[in-house]
N, C-alpha and C positions, 0 to 999 in steps of 0.2 A: 333921782334917776342918774344924775351925773356921778354920784358916789358909787352907784352900782357898776356903771361902765368903767370907772377908774379901777375899781376892785377887780373886775374881770380882766381888764387889760394887764394890771400888775401881777395877777395870779398867773396868767399865761407867760408873762415875761420872767418873773423871778422863780417861783417854784416850778413853773413849766420848764424852764431851762435845766434846773437840777434834776427833775424827775422824768422829763420826756425828751427834750431836744438833745442834750448831751448823751444820755443813755442810748437813744435811737442811733445816733451817729456812731457810738462805740460798738453797738451790736451789729451794725452794718459792716464795719471794717474788721470784725473779729468773728470767730466761730463761737457764737453764744449758743449754749445748749439749754434746753428746758430742763428744769430739775425733775427728778423722778420721785415718785412716792410722796412721803410726808413732807419733805423739804419744799416741794412745789406748793403744797397746800398751806404750809406755814408762811411761806413767802407771799402767797396770794392774800392770806389773812392780814399780814403786816401791811401790805399795800392798801387794803381796804380800810384798816384802822387808821393808818397814817393820813390817807386822803380825806377820810371823814373828819378826823380831828382838825386837819388844815382848813377845810371848808367851814367848820364850826368857828374856828378862831377868826377867820376872815370876816365872817358874818358879825361876830362880836366886835371886831375892830370897827366895822362900819356902823353898827347899831348903837353900841355903847361909847366907843372912842371917837366916833364921828370922823374916821379917817380910813386910809387904805394902807397897803403894803409899801406904797411909794414914799421915799424919804421926803419928797416935796409935798405930799398930802398925808403926812403921818397923823395918827390919832391926836385929838386935842385933849383927850382925857385918858388917864391911866385906866386900862381895862383890868378889873380885878375879879370879875365873875367868870362863870364857865370854867374852862380848863385853866384859866389864869389864877384860879384859887389854889391850884395844886403845884404849879411851877410857873416861873416868870417867862419862859421862852417856849410855850407849847407849839408855836408854829415851826420853829427850828426842829424841835423834837419830832413833830409830826412828819415833816419832810424827811428827816433822817430815818425814821421808822419805815416810811414807804420805800426809801432808797435801799435799806437793808432787805426789805421784802423783794425788791427787784433783784438784788444780789442773789438771794436764795432761789428765786424763781428761775432766773436765767443762767445761773452758775457761770458767770463771765468773770474772768480775772480782771478785765478792764473795768468792770463795774465795782469790783472790790477796791481797786486803786482810786476810782472816782469817788467812792464813798469815803475813803480816807481823806482825800483832798477836801471834800465838802465838810467833813467833821472838823478839820483843822480850820478851815475858812470860817465856819460858824463860830467857833470858839474865839478866834481872833476878832471878828467883827463885834461880837457881843461884849467881850471884855474891854477892848480898846476903843470902841466907838459908841455902841448903842447905850450901854449902861452909864458911862460918863455923861452922854448927852441927855439921857432921861433924868439923871440927878440934877443937871443944870436947869432943865426945862421944868421939872415938877418939884424939885427941892425936897423938903422934909416928907412930903406925901409919898414920893417914890422911895425915899430912903427907908421909911417905915415899912412899906410893902416889901422892899428888898430884904429887910431883916426877918420878915415872917415867912416868905415864900422862897423855896429853893430855885436855883437857876435851871438845872437840867433834870434831876431825878425827882419825880413827883412824890409827895407825901400828903398825909391828911393835914388840912389847914389848921393853923394855930391862930389864936386870938380872935 
């Protein structure tokens, strides 16, 4: 039960900030317009796909990895199943997918800027902090996983 509560808390804090709290603040201070026609539905679809993938990954983190999104309660095991079979960072990709959906849905230039900031932040965090930490923590096991599974763009699993 504690793991579930931690997962919920860190979901509200981390992805919640990227997908809800900052966009809401930006849309309140700007003239955000709802998209018309197909762009609106594409955006809504991307939001649903992104949030669904994010929830799936958070569940896998808790169930398989025995951890949460929190750096202080990170998974104790490398998660290789589910969406982690196709790419190493499906949570980041899921959040960014939902954020692009918000950009399309609301057509806000401030959300475009926010999405660019988030993309750069994700890249820097993964390359300079997370991957080196995972190599130190899990050693050859993570290194082998890293060789087989791409960082950002999914592909059919090898090996």
